[in-house]
N, C-alpha and C positions, 0 to 999 in steps of 0.2 A: 477687328475683333480676333483675338487669338483662339486657336482651336484647343479644346481641353485635352490634357494628356491622357492617352488611352493605355490601359493595362488589361490584357486578356484575363478572363476568369481563371483559366488554368494557371497562369503565372501568379496571380494574386493569391490563390490557394496554396501554391508551392511556397511562396515567400512567407506566408503566415505559418505554414507547417515548419519551415526551416527556423523561423524565429522562435516558435514554441519549443522545438527540440533542443535548440542551443540553450535556452533558459533552463530546461529540465536537466540537461546534461551537467550543469554546473553544481547540482546538488549531490549529496552523498546518497548512496543506494540504500534501498529498503528491501529486505527479504521477508517473504511470508511463506511459511511451511506448515503442512499438516503433520501432526504426530498422533500417537495412539489415542490420546485423551482430548484432542482438540486441535487448535490452530495457533501457531506462534508467529509473532512479529518481532523483527529485530532491525536495528539500524545504528550506525555510529552517530551519536548526538551528545555532545558535552553539555548542552543547555538543559537545565532542570525546569525551565519555564516555558520554552517553546517546544511543544510536542508534535512529532510527526505521526504518532500512533495514538488513537483515542477510541473511546467507547461511543457507539451511536445508540444502541438499545440493548435489551436484555441479552440477546445472543449474537449481536452484530458488532463488528469492529471496523475501524477505518484507518487506513495508512496512506500517506501521500509524500510526494517529492515535488520540488519546484519552489515557487514563490510562496512564502509562508502566509502572507496576508490573503492571498487568493485561495489557497486550499483551506485556510481557517474559516473563511466565509462559506465555503462549500460544506465544511463539517457542521457549522452551526445550522445551516439550512437543512442538512440531513437530520439533525437532532429534532428540529422543529417539525419536519415532515413525519418522522417516526412517532413523536409524541402526539401529534394531532390525529394520525391514523389509528394509533393504539387507543386513544381516548374515544374517538368517534365509533370505532368498530370493536376490535378485540386485539389484545396484545399479540396473539398468534398471527394476526393479519399483517404485522410489520415484518417484511422479509427483505433479505439482501437483494433479491431479484427486483422487487418493486423500487427499492432505493437506487439501485444501479440504473434502472430505466429513467428515473427522475433526474439523476445526475447526467445521464447521456443527453437528455433534452437540453439541460442547462449548458453543458459544454459545447454541444453541437450548435446551439443558437449563438453562443458567444463567438465561436470560431468563424461562422459564416456571416454574421451581421455586425459585430463590433469592430472598431478600428484596430484593436490589439487582441489577439487570442489569449486565453488563460494559459499561463506557463505552469501547468500542473499535470501530474499523472497520479491517479488514485486507485486504491484497491478497497473494495467493500467485501467483507467476509462474514459468513454466518456459520456457526457451529451447529451441527445437527445432533440428534439424540444418539446417533451411531456414525462412524466414519463415512459411511455411504451417503449420509445426509448433509455433509459439509459442502458449502458453496463458496467459491472465491471468484470474484469478478474484477477484472482489470479494465480501467477506463482511461483512454488516451485523451490528449488535449482537444481532439476534434469530435469527441463524443462517441467514438467507436468503443464497443464493449467486447471483451474476450472472456469466455468462461474457462478458467484455469483449473488444473487438477494437480494436486501434490505440492507444488511450489510455484512461486512467481517472484521475479526481481524487477524493481523499478529503479530508474536513475541513469546516470551517465554511462555506467559500465554494465548495463543490464544484460547485454548479449553475452559478454565474457563470463559474468558471474552465473548466468543461467546455464551456461555450458558446464561449469564446475558442479553445480547442483545436480544436473542431469546425470553426472557420473556417480554421485555418492548418495543422493536421496533414494529412499525406498519406503514403502508403506510399512507402518508398524513401529517406526522409531519412537523411542521414549523421549520425554521432555529434555533430560540432560543431553541425550544424543543429538537431538535436533538443534538445541541451542549451541552445542559445540560445533556442529556443522555450519550453522549460520555465522558464528563469529569467525570461524576458520575461512569461510568464503569471503566475508567482508574484509578480512585482513590479507587476502591473497595478493601477490605482487601484480602490479599493473602491466608489467612486461615480462616476457619469458626470460628466466634467469635472474629475475629480481628477488629481493628478500621479502619474505612474508612478514607482516606486522602482527604483533600480539596486542590486541585491543583490550585494555583493562575494563573491568566491569563498570567503573565510574564513568567511562566514556561511551557507554552503551545505553540505548533506550530499548527496553524489551517488555513485551506484554503478551498475554495469552488469552484465548477464548477457551476456557476449561469446561468441557461438557459434563464433568462430574459435579459441578456446582449446581445448586437447585434452580436458580432463576437467572441472576445477573452473573454471566459467565466471564466477563472481562476482568482481568487482574493484571496489574503492573508488577514486574519483577525488578527489584533493585536492591542495592546494598548487600548485606550479608547473605540474604536469600539467593540472589543472583550469583554471587561468588560461590556459594555452596553447590548450586546446580551446575555451574561451569566446571568446578573441581570434581564433581561426581562422575563425569564421563570417564 
């Protein structure tokens, strides 16, 4: 009788983490930034059908990188969670914090018990009545949650792009200013001395949570409107 092959729990978790990180790194980055009237999401995405940025509920948005089918399942589950909670209690009881906790349980359980971890990284953001009430939560493949402030970057070049945003982002930016910063960051050269890319509006997926709207704050920006905003900077 042959002995079963043994892998230590530490090595198993490390292998799963490496596998998930490699899958996430293959995707294009997503940036999420606060501005004076809300929260903006931007990514380079030529597809008009497969969205990385979506609405979850009245004041809550969702962004993700990684395998589309996996984070799309999470998005749908989040919409169902929000609808059920809002219907059972009150619409104000649906919060980004509660949604982030639900996602953390799903991601954490998958990472520790399933044969393959989910190759996704997501952001759940909620726009407040005032800038101080904005909430941005970043969730990793293993279910860990980070409370972010000001901006967050996900994807393969998150560390480098985050360093660029740290130099230029400041509180109180207008929407044209923050969109210009996001596009400039996404198009920055991957290596020092490289040439920056100018990403056309048609290649971008952009949306905002606009606190000035009465209830449903999520709004996609595309076409002539997006071009005008980018030119306005």
